[in-house]
LUMVEX-821273 format. One line per 8 residues: their letters; for each residue x, z, y of C-alpha. Coordinates in Angstrom, 2 decimals, padded with zeros to 5 digits, always signed. Layout:
BEGIN
A = X,Z,Y; ...
//
This chain:
BEGIN
MTNKEILQ = +019.45,-012.16,+006.75; +019.36,-010.84,+010.29; +016.24,-010.64,+012.44; +017.62,-013.46,+014.57; +018.10,-015.69,+011.53; +014.61,-014.88,+010.25; +013.05,-015.76,+013.60; +014.99,-019.02,+013.76
IAMEQSAL = +013.79,-020.01,+010.28; +010.20,-019.24,+011.31; +010.47,-021.34,+014.48; +012.02,-024.22,+012.55; +009.12,-024.08,+010.13; +006.55,-023.97,+012.95; +008.25,-027.02,+014.42; +007.71,-028.87,+011.13
DINCKADD = +004.10,-027.66,+011.09; +003.13,-029.05,+014.48; +005.57,-031.90,+015.13; +007.82,-030.31,+017.76; +011.36,-028.88,+018.07; +012.23,-025.28,+017.29; +013.76,-024.84,+020.75; +010.39,-025.73,+022.32
FLRNHHVI = +009.13,-022.23,+021.50; +011.87,-020.66,+023.64; +011.31,-022.65,+026.82; +009.99,-021.08,+030.01; +007.40,-023.82,+030.41; +004.64,-025.21,+028.19; +005.36,-028.11,+025.85; +002.83,-030.69,+024.69
VKSGVGQG = +003.56,-032.91,+021.69; +001.57,-035.49,+019.79; -000.47,-033.91,+017.01; +000.71,-034.43,+013.48; +001.18,-032.36,+010.33; +004.83,-032.78,+009.42; +006.03,-033.71,+005.94; +007.55,-030.26,+005.53
ARKYYKEP = +004.55,-028.38,+006.97; +003.09,-025.35,+005.27; +000.79,-026.49,+002.48; -002.41,-025.11,+003.98; -002.18,-027.27,+007.12; -004.80,-029.98,+006.65; -005.99,-032.80,+008.85; -008.09,-033.35,+010.84
IACNLVSY = -006.69,-031.12,+013.57; -007.69,-031.76,+017.16; -005.10,-029.41,+018.59; -002.98,-026.46,+017.59; -001.66,-024.00,+020.16; +001.34,-021.91,+019.07; +003.19,-019.17,+020.98; +006.20,-017.06,+020.08
GNNIVASV = +005.67,-015.02,+023.24; +007.44,-017.25,+025.76; +005.13,-020.20,+026.35; +002.60,-022.38,+024.55; +003.58,-025.35,+022.44; +000.48,-027.51,+022.08; +000.25,-030.12,+019.36; -002.62,-032.34,+020.49
RDEYRDIV = -004.31,-035.60,+019.62; -004.14,-038.10,+022.47; -007.89,-038.03,+023.14; -007.83,-034.29,+023.89; -004.51,-034.09,+025.75; -005.99,-033.96,+029.26; -008.29,-031.08,+028.33; -005.57,-029.04,+026.66
EEYIGKFE = -003.02,-029.75,+029.37; -005.43,-028.50,+032.03; -006.29,-025.45,+029.92; -002.77,-024.20,+029.33; -001.91,-024.83,+032.97; -004.97,-022.96,+034.22; -004.58,-019.56,+032.54; -001.76,-017.15,+031.73
FYHCFETP = -000.44,-018.29,+028.36; -001.34,-015.15,+026.43; -004.91,-015.28,+027.76; -005.30,-018.77,+026.30; -005.64,-017.16,+022.85; -008.56,-014.90,+023.74; -011.95,-014.75,+025.36; -013.22,-015.28,+027.99
NMHWLNER = -010.69,-018.04,+028.71; -011.01,-019.53,+025.25; -014.64,-020.45,+026.03; -013.36,-022.80,+028.73; -011.47,-024.81,+026.13; -014.17,-024.64,+023.47; -016.90,-025.87,+025.82; -014.89,-028.93,+026.81
LLTKGQKI = -013.77,-029.74,+023.29; -017.37,-029.44,+022.11; -018.33,-032.42,+024.29; -015.97,-034.42,+022.09; -017.21,-032.99,+018.80; -014.47,-030.39,+018.35; -014.51,-026.58,+018.16; -012.06,-023.70,+018.05
CFMAEYYL = -011.67,-022.97,+014.35; -008.75,-020.73,+013.34; -007.04,-017.91,+015.25; -004.35,-015.78,+013.65; -001.38,-013.54,+014.31; +001.71,-013.84,+012.14; +004.27,-011.17,+011.28; +007.90,-011.28,+010.20
PDVKKLQA = +009.96,-008.48,+008.62; +012.16,-006.30,+010.80; +015.20,-005.88,+008.57; +016.17,-002.75,+010.50; +012.93,-001.08,+009.38; +012.02,-002.84,+006.14; +012.56,-000.85,+002.97; +010.81,-000.72,-000.39
LSCDYEMK = +008.30,+002.11,-000.05; +006.95,+004.06,-003.01; +003.50,+005.32,-003.99; +002.06,+007.62,-006.65; +001.48,+004.78,-009.11; +003.63,+002.71,-011.42; +004.64,-000.62,-009.88; +005.71,-003.72,-011.77
MLGQPDFV = +006.92,-007.17,-010.69; +004.78,-010.05,-011.92; +005.29,-013.81,-012.22; +003.08,-016.86,-012.57; +002.32,-016.31,-016.29; +000.90,-012.88,-015.38; -001.53,-014.35,-012.82; -003.66,-016.33,-015.27
NLYKPEWS = -006.43,-013.71,-015.56; -006.12,-012.37,-012.02; -007.97,-015.09,-010.11; -010.90,-012.77,-009.40; -012.69,-011.71,-006.19; -010.90,-008.36,-006.05; -007.51,-010.12,-005.84; -008.56,-013.03,-003.61
NALCEDRK = -006.26,-012.06,-000.72; -003.25,-011.87,-002.99; -003.91,-015.08,-004.93; -005.49,-018.42,-004.01; -007.27,-020.19,-006.85; -007.26,-023.50,-004.96; -003.45,-023.47,-004.78; -002.46,-021.71,-008.00
ELDVLGIG = +000.77,-023.66,-008.25; +002.03,-022.01,-005.04; +001.52,-018.42,-006.23; +005.06,-017.62,-007.32; +005.67,-013.87,-007.30; +003.70,-010.63,-007.26; +003.83,-006.90,-007.73; +001.09,-004.71,-009.17
AYDRGKLI = +000.33,-001.00,-008.94; -001.15,+000.61,-012.07; -003.08,+003.79,-012.74; -002.68,+004.53,-016.46; -002.51,+000.82,-017.24; -005.29,-000.25,-014.87; -004.32,-002.66,-012.07; -005.40,-000.93,-008.86
GFAACSAD = -003.39,-002.80,-006.23; -001.79,-006.20,-006.13; +000.42,-008.07,-003.66; +001.50,-011.64,-004.25; +003.13,-014.44,-002.30; +002.59,-018.15,-002.07; +005.41,-020.63,-001.56; +003.70,-022.26,+001.40
CDTMWQIG = +006.89,-024.08,+002.38; +010.50,-024.38,+001.30; +011.87,-021.43,+003.28; +008.96,-019.00,+003.76; +006.62,-017.20,+001.34; +003.37,-015.70,+002.59; +002.29,-012.26,+001.36; -001.32,-011.32,+000.59
IDVLPEYR = -002.48,-007.88,-000.51; -005.52,-006.30,-002.21; -006.20,-002.70,-003.22; -009.31,-001.51,-005.04; -011.57,+000.44,-002.61; -011.28,+003.77,-004.41; -007.46,+003.67,-004.18; -007.12,+002.83,-000.50
RRGVAAAL = -005.49,+005.08,+002.12; -002.98,+006.32,-000.45; +000.02,+004.22,+000.60; -000.49,+001.65,-002.14; -000.76,-001.40,+000.14; +002.38,-000.59,+002.10; +004.35,+000.19,-001.07; +003.39,-003.14,-002.62
TSSLAVEI = +003.82,-005.20,+000.56; +007.22,-003.75,+001.48; +008.57,-003.95,-002.08; +007.50,-007.58,-002.40; +009.01,-008.42,+001.00; +012.35,-006.92,-000.06; +012.29,-008.96,-003.28; +011.45,-012.17,-001.40
LRRGKVPF = +014.40,-011.66,+000.94; +016.63,-010.94,-002.04; +015.68,-014.40,-003.34; +016.74,-016.04,-000.09; +013.26,-016.69,+001.30; +011.57,-015.33,+004.43; +008.43,-013.27,+003.77; +005.65,-013.56,+006.32
YCSAWSNI = +002.27,-011.94,+006.76; -000.87,-013.19,+008.52; -003.79,-011.23,+009.90; -006.72,-011.59,+012.26; -005.94,-009.45,+015.31; -009.22,-007.57,+014.71; -008.37,-006.67,+011.09; -006.98,-003.26,+011.99
KSVRNAVK = -006.39,-002.21,+008.37; -004.30,-005.29,+007.75; -002.34,-004.90,+010.99; -001.59,-001.26,+010.21; -000.35,-002.25,+006.77; +001.93,-004.90,+008.26; +003.48,-002.41,+010.68; +003.82,+000.34,+008.07
SGFIPAWV = +005.44,-002.13,+005.68; +008.18,-003.04,+008.16; +006.71,-006.16,+009.76; +006.40,-006.94,+013.47; +004.29,-009.53,+015.37; +006.14,-012.83,+015.71; +003.79,-015.64,+016.73; +000.15,-016.59,+017.25
EMTAKPEN = -001.82,-019.76,+016.59; -005.17,-021.20,+017.58; -006.49,-024.39,+016.01; -009.39,-026.70,+016.87; -011.11,-028.86,+014.28; -014.19,-031.11,+014.14; -017.46,-029.33,+014.84; -018.96,-030.24,+011.46
IVNEMNK = -016.07,-028.55,+009.61; -016.49,-025.34,+011.61; -020.26,-025.39,+011.13; -019.80,-025.83,+007.38; -017.54,-022.76,+007.27; -020.24,-020.73,+009.02; -022.97,-021.54,+006.51
//
């Protein structure tokens, strides 16, 4: 796959996620569509969603429920598009949504592999590919970024790093949709800063591509360790998202 093909697949998937067209992300003006989680959306997209703002660096495509359209339309027309995903401008949107019982909930940056840079890196530890049967006893707190117990059926492939038989680092991917598998990574604290995370992440990404799927990686912009790992592993920033949900759902998450 080329970088252009990978980006196109990602935009086509985002279009399924938020009920728009892939070409909408390339326009030189903002696009607003009616909110709706598509049938082929990534599995972790769950209603209710008041609005979801997505940018691939050209504009904002806003998937919005009718009752919030006026607010969102004014917001994305008021500020430079890249400032719409950060404070202080974000407060403008949150304050107005709050009057209707909604709050900003999720913000994330997504990464795609750069095939010109991606290669399977090595580390000082034995690495071994793992499949679903190997995951049975790995749904533990220390591997909670790599695996998701609530969606075990989606965890399809992994790779572990071992120190004399002890699992010390683990990357795995979930088949969140038909064309793209998301990578998560965990390394035990005492083994960090030794190149383990990048070795596991890059090796898994290469294997995912070999199987005809697009690997992708998600991180909070403030999670510097995770961002550094993405870059070192051969990934580059591709798109950003910001999602608003009902206030009670956000408040429950903050308990």
